[in-house]
C-alpha positions in Angstrom: 105.3 69.9 -17.5 104.0 66.0 -16.3 100.6 64.6 -18.0 99.3 64.8 -14.4 100.0 68.6 -13.8 98.5 69.4 -17.0 95.5 67.8 -16.2 95.2 69.1 -12.7 96.6 72.3 -12.7 93.4 73.9 -14.4 90.9 72.2 -12.0 93.3 73.8 -8.7 93.6 77.3 -10.4 89.7 77.1 -10.4 89.1 75.7 -6.6 91.8 78.7 -6.0 89.4 81.1 -6.9 86.7 80.1 -5.8 88.3 79.8 -2.8 89.8 83.1 -2.8 86.0 84.2 -3.7 84.6 83.3 -0.1 84.6 85.7 2.7 86.7 85.2 5.5 84.5 83.8 7.8 83.4 81.1 6.0 86.0 78.9 7.5 84.4 75.4 6.9 83.8 76.1 3.5 87.4 77.3 3.0 88.6 74.7 4.1 86.8 72.2 1.9 88.7 74.0 -0.7 91.8 73.8 0.6 91.8 69.9 1.7 91.0 69.3 -2.3 93.7 71.5 -3.5 95.9 69.6 -1.4 94.2 66.5 -2.5 95.2 67.1 -5.9 98.4 68.4 -5.2 99.3 65.4 -3.4 97.6 63.2 -6.5 100.3 65.2 -8.7 103.3 64.0 -6.8 102.7 60.7 -6.3 102.2 60.3 -10.2 105.0 62.0 -10.6 107.1 60.0 -8.3 105.4 56.8 -9.7 106.6 58.1 -13.2 110.1 58.5 -12.0 110.5 54.9 -11.4 109.0 53.5 -14.9 
């Protein structure tokens, strides 16, 4: 596992748990969690992409 994944996976897991605890009618809050998760997943992919050229 890449260092970025090791660093961000626990954060993403916690965000997913918080997202899943929210009721479905809290759409804005759920979308906020989704955006944060996607941002972190993109950060991981970018870091791994950059590492592949090192």
